[in-house]
C-alpha positions in Angstrom: -20.1 -22.1 -19.2 -17.5 -20.9 -16.7 -14.8 -21.1 -19.4 -17.0 -19.1 -21.7 -17.5 -16.3 -19.1 -13.8 -16.3 -18.4 -13.0 -15.8 -22.0 -15.5 -12.9 -22.2 -14.1 -11.3 -19.2 -10.6 -11.5 -20.8 -12.0 -9.9 -24.0 -13.7 -7.1 -22.2 -10.7 -6.3 -20.0 -8.5 -6.2 -23.2 -10.9 -3.8 -24.8 -10.8 -1.5 -21.9 -7.0 -1.7 -21.9 -6.7 -0.7 -25.6 -9.1 2.2 -25.1 -7.2 3.5 -22.0 -3.9 3.2 -23.6 -3.5 6.9 -24.7 -0.2 8.4 -23.6 0.3 12.0 -22.3 2.2 14.4 -24.4 4.3 17.3 -23.3 5.0 20.0 -25.9 7.8 21.6 -23.9 9.5 18.7 -22.0 9.0 16.7 -18.8 9.2 19.5 -16.5 5.8 20.9 -17.7 2.4 19.5 -16.8 1.3 16.5 -18.8 -2.3 16.0 -19.6 -4.4 13.1 -21.0 -7.8 13.5 -22.7 -10.1 10.7 -21.6 -13.6 10.5 -23.1 -16.4 9.9 -20.6 -18.0 7.2 -22.7 -14.6 5.2 -23.1 -15.6 2.5 -20.4 -19.1 1.9 -21.9 -18.5 -1.7 -23.2 -16.1 -2.8 -20.5 -18.3 -5.1 -18.5 -20.9 -6.3 -21.0 -20.1 -10.0 -20.5 -18.5 -10.1 -17.1 -20.1 -12.3 -14.4 -21.5 -10.6 -11.2 -18.9 -10.8 -8.5 -15.8 -11.1 -10.6 -12.9 -9.3 -8.9 -10.1 -7.8 -10.9 -7.2 -5.4 -10.5 -6.6 -1.9 -12.1 -3.4 -0.1 -11.8 -2.1 3.4 -12.5 0.8 5.7 -11.9 4.7 5.3 -12.6 5.4 2.3 -14.8 9.2 2.0 -14.2 10.4 -1.5 -13.9 7.0 -3.0 -14.7 5.4 -2.3 -11.4 2.0 -2.0 -12.9 2.2 -5.6 -14.3 1.0 -4.6 -17.7 3.8 -6.1 -19.8 5.6 -2.8 -20.4 7.3 0.1 -18.8 4.8 2.7 -19.6 3.0 4.9 -16.9 -0.7 5.0 -16.9 -2.6 8.1 -16.1 -6.0 6.4 -15.5 -6.9 3.1 -14.1 -6.1 0.3 -16.4 -7.2 -3.4 -15.7 -4.8 -6.3 -15.7 -6.2 -9.2 -17.7 -7.4 -12.1 -15.5 -5.0 -14.6 -17.6 -2.3 -12.9 -15.7 -3.3 -14.8 -12.6 -4.5 -18.0 -14.1 -8.0 -16.5 -14.5 -8.5 -16.3 -10.8 -10.4 -13.5 -8.9 -8.2 -11.3 -6.8 -8.6 -10.9 -3.1 -5.9 -8.4 -2.1 -3.4 -6.1 -3.6 -0.2 -4.4 -2.1 2.0 -1.7 -3.6 5.6 -1.3 -2.5 8.3 1.1 -3.5 8.5 0.0 -7.1 6.8 -3.5 -7.0 3.3 -4.9 -6.5 1.9 -8.0 -4.8 -1.4 -9.7 -5.8 -3.3 -12.4 -3.7 -5.7 -14.6 -5.6 -8.9 -16.2 -4.3 -7.1 -19.6 -4.2 -4.4 -18.0 -1.9 -1.6 -17.7 -4.5 0.8 -14.8 -4.6 2.0 -13.0 -7.6 4.6 -10.2 -7.9 5.6 -7.7 -10.6 8.2 -4.8 -10.8 11.6 -4.2 -9.5 13.5 -7.1 -8.0 16.9 -5.5 -7.2 16.7 -6.8 -3.6 14.6 -9.9 -4.3 11.4 -8.2 -3.2 9.4 -10.3 -5.9 10.2 -13.6 -4.2 11.1 -15.3 -7.5 14.8 -15.5 -6.9 17.4 -12.9 -8.0 17.8 -14.3 -11.5 16.3 -11.1 -13.0 16.2 -7.5 -12.0 12.7 -6.8 -12.7 9.5 -8.2 -14.3 6.9 -6.4 -16.3 4.3 -9.2 -15.8 2.9 -10.7 -12.7 4.9 -13.9 -11.8 3.6 -16.4 -9.3 5.7 -16.7 -6.0 6.5 -20.1 -5.3 7.9 -21.5 -1.9 4.9 -20.9 0.2 3.2 -24.3 0.3 0.2 -23.2 2.2 -2.7 -21.0 1.3 -2.0 -17.3 1.8 -4.6 -14.9 3.3 -2.8 -11.7 3.7 0.0 -9.9 1.8 2.1 -6.7 2.6 4.7 -4.8 0.6 7.4 -2.5 2.0 9.8 -0.2 0.0 12.1 -3.2 -0.8 10.6 -6.2 1.0 7.5 -8.3 1.1 5.4 -10.5 3.4 2.8 -13.2 3.2 0.6 -14.6 6.1 -0.7 -18.3 5.7 -4.1 -19.5 6.6 -2.6 -21.0 9.9 -0.9 -17.7 10.7 2.7 -18.4 9.7 4.7 -15.4 8.5 6.9 -15.5 5.3 9.2 -12.7 4.4 11.5 -11.9 1.5 13.5 -9.1 -0.1 15.9 -6.6 1.4 17.3 -7.5 4.9 20.1 -4.8 5.5 18.4 -3.7 8.8 16.8 -6.9 9.9 13.4 -6.1 8.5 12.8 -9.6 7.4 13.0 -10.8 11.1 15.1 -13.8 10.2 18.0 -13.1 12.8 21.3 -11.3 12.8 23.0 -13.9 10.7 20.5 -14.0 7.9 21.7 -12.8 4.5 21.2 -9.1 3.6 19.1 -10.0 0.6 16.7 -13.0 0.7 15.1 -13.5 -2.8 12.6 -16.2 -2.1 10.0 -16.5 0.8 11.5 -17.6 4.0 9.4 -18.5 7.1 10.0 -16.5 10.2 11.0 -19.4 12.5 11.2 -17.7 15.7 7.5 -17.0 15.5 6.7 -20.8 15.7 3.8 -21.2 18.0 2.6 -17.6 17.4 -0.3 -16.9 15.1 0.1 -13.7 13.0 -3.2 -12.0 11.8 -1.9 -9.0 10.1 1.4 -7.3 9.1 2.6 -4.0 7.6 5.9 -3.2 6.0 7.5 0.1 5.4 10.9 1.4 4.3 13.2 -0.4 6.7 10.9 -1.8 9.4 8.0 -4.2 9.8 5.2 -4.6 12.3 2.7 -7.4 13.0 -0.3 -8.2 15.2 -0.9 -11.8 16.7 -4.4 -13.4 17.2 -4.1 -12.3 20.9 -3.9 -8.6 19.9 -0.1 -8.4 20.8 2.1 -6.3 18.6 5.7 -7.1 17.4 8.1 -4.9 15.5 11.4 -5.4 13.9 14.0 -3.8 11.5 15.5 -0.4 11.5 14.6 1.3 14.7 15.7 5.0 13.9 13.3 7.7 15.1 11.7 5.2 17.6 9.5 3.8 14.8 9.7 0.3 16.5 8.1 1.6 19.6 10.8 0.1 22.0 12.2 3.4 23.5 15.1 5.6 22.5 17.2 2.6 21.6 15.9 -0.9 20.4 18.4 -3.2 22.3 21.9 -3.4 23.6 24.4 -5.9 22.4 27.3 -6.0 24.9 28.2 -2.4 25.5 27.1 -1.1 22.1 23.7 0.4 21.5 22.1 -0.5 18.3 19.0 0.8 16.5 17.9 -2.5 14.6 16.0 -5.4 15.8 16.8 -8.6 13.7 13.9 -10.6 15.1 10.3 -9.7 16.1 10.3 -8.1 19.4 7.2 -7.6 21.6 6.3 -3.9 22.0 6.1 -3.6 26.0 4.5 -0.3 25.8 1.3 -1.9 24.5 1.1 -4.7 27.3 -2.4 -5.1 28.3 -3.8 -3.4 25.1 -5.5 -5.6 22.4 -4.6 -4.3 19.0 -6.6 -5.0 16.0 -4.8 -3.1 13.1 -1.4 -1.5 12.5 0.4 0.5 9.8 3.9 1.3 9.2 5.2 4.5 7.7 8.5 6.0 6.6 9.7 6.9 10.1 6.7 6.2 12.2 4.1 3.5 13.1 0.5 3.5 14.3 -2.0 1.0 15.6 -5.6 0.9 16.7 -6.8 -1.2 19.7 -10.2 -2.8 20.2 -11.7 0.2 22.1 -10.8 2.5 19.1 -7.9 4.2 20.6 -5.0 5.3 18.3 -1.5 4.6 19.4 1.5 6.2 17.8 5.2 5.9 17.9 8.0 7.2 15.8 9.6 10.3 14.3 11.0 12.5 17.2 9.8 15.8 15.4 6.4 15.0 16.8 4.9 18.3 15.5 4.3 16.2 12.5 2.6 13.3 14.0 -0.5 14.6 15.9 0.6 15.3 19.4 1.3 19.1 19.0 4.9 20.3 19.2 6.6 18.8 22.2 5.6 15.2 23.2 7.9 12.3 22.6 6.7 9.0 21.1 9.6 6.6 20.9 7.4 4.4 22.9 3.5 4.1 22.1 1.5 7.1 22.9 -2.2 7.6 22.5 -3.9 10.3 20.3 -7.0 11.6 22.2 -8.2 14.1 19.7 -10.2 11.7 17.4 -13.3 9.6 17.9 -13.5 5.8 18.0 -11.2 4.7 15.2 -11.4 1.5 12.8 -8.6 1.8 10.4 -5.1 3.6 10.2 -2.8 4.1 7.3 0.7 5.6 7.5 2.5 7.2 4.5 5.7 8.9 4.0 5.3 11.6 6.6 1.6 11.7 7.1 -1.2 9.5 8.6 -4.9 8.9 8.1 -7.6 7.2 10.3 -11.1 6.2 9.6 -13.5 6.6 12.5 -16.3 4.1 13.2 -18.7 6.6 11.6 -16.8 6.6 8.4 -15.0 10.0 8.9 -11.6 10.4 7.6 -9.1 12.4 9.6 -5.5 13.1 8.8 -2.3 15.0 10.0 1.4 15.3 9.5 3.5 16.7 6.6 1.4 18.2 3.8 3.8 18.3 0.9 2.0 18.4 -2.3 -1.3 18.6 -0.5 -1.2 14.8 0.6 -3.5 15.6 3.6 -6.4 16.6 1.5 -7.5 19.5 3.7 -7.6 22.2 1.2 -4.1 23.7 1.6 -0.5 22.6 1.9 0.1 23.6 5.6 1.3 21.0 8.0 -1.2 19.7 10.4 -0.1 19.2 14.0 -3.3 17.5 15.0 -5.9 15.5 13.2 -8.1 17.3 10.8 -11.1 16.3 8.8 -10.3 15.6 5.2 -12.1 18.2 3.0 -14.0 18.2 -0.3 -16.6 15.5 -1.3 -15.5 13.1 1.6 -16.9 15.6 4.1 -20.4 14.4 3.2 -19.5 10.8 2.4 -18.5 7.8 4.7 -15.1 6.3 4.0 -14.5 2.5 4.1 -10.9 2.3 3.1 -7.8 4.4 2.9 -4.2 4.0 1.8 -1.1 6.4 2.0 1.7 6.5 -0.3 4.9 8.6 -0.1 3.1 11.9 -0.7 -0.3 10.9 -2.1 -3.4 9.3 -0.6 -6.4 7.4 -1.8 -9.7 6.4 -0.2 -12.8 4.4 -1.0 -16.3 5.9 -0.3 -18.3 3.7 1.8 -21.6 3.6 -0.1 -20.7 4.0 -3.8 -17.3 2.1 -3.6 -15.7 5.1 -5.5 -12.0 5.9 -5.3 -10.8 9.4 -4.5 -7.1 10.5 -4.6 -5.2 13.5 -3.7 -1.7 15.0 -3.2 1.4 14.4 -5.3 0.6 13.8 -8.9 4.0 13.8 -10.5 7.0 11.6 -10.6 10.7 11.7 -10.4 11.2 8.1 -11.5 13.3 7.2 -14.5 14.2 3.9 -15.9 17.9 4.0 -17.4 16.9 1.6 -20.3 13.8 3.4 -21.3 14.4 7.0 -20.5 11.9 9.3 -18.5 8.9 7.8 -17.1 6.1 10.0 -15.7 3.8 9.7 -12.8 -0.1 9.7 -12.9 -0.4 7.9 -9.4 -3.7 9.9 -8.7 -5.4 8.5 -11.8 -6.6 11.9 -12.8 -5.2 12.0 -16.4 -2.5 14.6 -15.5 0.5 15.0 -13.1 -1.1 17.9 -11.2 -1.1 18.0 -7.4 -4.6 18.0 -5.8 -5.1 19.4 -2.3 -8.6 18.0 -1.9 -10.1 14.4 -2.8 -10.8 14.1 -6.5 -13.0 11.2 -7.8 -11.2 8.7 -9.9 -13.3 8.0 -13.0 -14.0 4.5 -13.8 -16.9 2.3 -15.0 -20.2 2.7 -13.0 -21.0 -1.0 -12.9 -18.0 -1.7 -10.7 -17.1 -0.9 -7.1 -13.6 -0.6 -5.5 -13.0 -3.1 -2.6 -9.6 -2.2 -1.7 -7.0 0.3 -2.8 -3.2 0.5 -2.1 -0.7 3.3 -2.7 3.0 2.7 -3.5 5.7 5.3 -3.8 4.3 6.8 -7.0 1.9 4.2 -8.2 -1.6 3.0 -7.1 -3.6 -0.1 -7.5 -7.1 -1.4 -6.6 -9.4 -4.3 -6.5 -12.7 -3.9 -8.2 -15.7 -6.0 -8.3 -18.3 -6.2 -11.0 -21.8 -5.4 -9.5 -24.5 -6.6 -12.2 -24.9 -8.7 -15.2 
């Protein structure tokens, strides 16, 4: 019976994939807006034979280097499901989008990766430069419970709190020590954390940050702009000041604070403690980060203008938080409307996200380079806004467009817009990469 349901699931996912495989056309070249016509009834037979509770991935956006995991280099302008056969017919638990690669975590604790592998970020050795389909990451012998993807590096946390990292290590972002290789193409345990239980981690462009089971926060990697939270300089070696940390270092400015979640952005980081306070550190031009126009934040500083907070997400140069009441606030750079506040003006302090999310609660949020995605609390619907285009190209396949908002075009949206998908599924998690997006969906009824 289970095998029959699995085969039915695969057939229906394949059916939806075929229906959604229409490609955008531009009559006057790639510099013009591209549009895709999507019929409202094209999802109707998608879940006819799926079992209740099945969890699967759908992806959309730039397809360069196979980051979408669909077996090709095409971009997708609407959510397109990945067949469960790509993951040995397992349900998925988590997804993480990096710069040009994507990680998947299955219910059994296996990690799969797809996309660009120029710095070993897929964890499959450096024998190939990219993969267009998910490949199982070997080398982690224990069950994995959490994953994270940075721009060129990746991480996994095992069931007993061990941290494994791989990919680019030019600035120490893997935490493996100063003598470690600059490229680590397979998972490597962060040995200096033996005896420390890691609960969650977040990776960005050149730095990493993690939280222990005690609520302590560690950071490492490139420390430019104070994004590690250790002050103006990260450490001193001899008489030479350096800006990188090559092993995880405790953030002293958070001593006595029990942190429950963290997020790493391009040049900044943020965390939320158990009492709901938001701490921020990074980019010296703090007009962008929620403190007004003067205050420094090379060490953790609190943001006192928002209510009790539950979740934080950092993007390229913007930040979002969800309050305990499900309200979504945002601030920072507002290029392409990535703040979702109805304009493109920079926000120097937290503002409510506008549009339909003003009247709905929000359960999850993710920030990409210049786009944002959120899941509504009750319906499990995905809303996106911000940058809708792409500057990505793949030299062996020519121009590859964007579509990371999943709206069927490459238009920028300054307020949240509903991403259309089947009404018998709900989104459980969403992740934004540089210019692609992915989500985990669950089928609701048989």
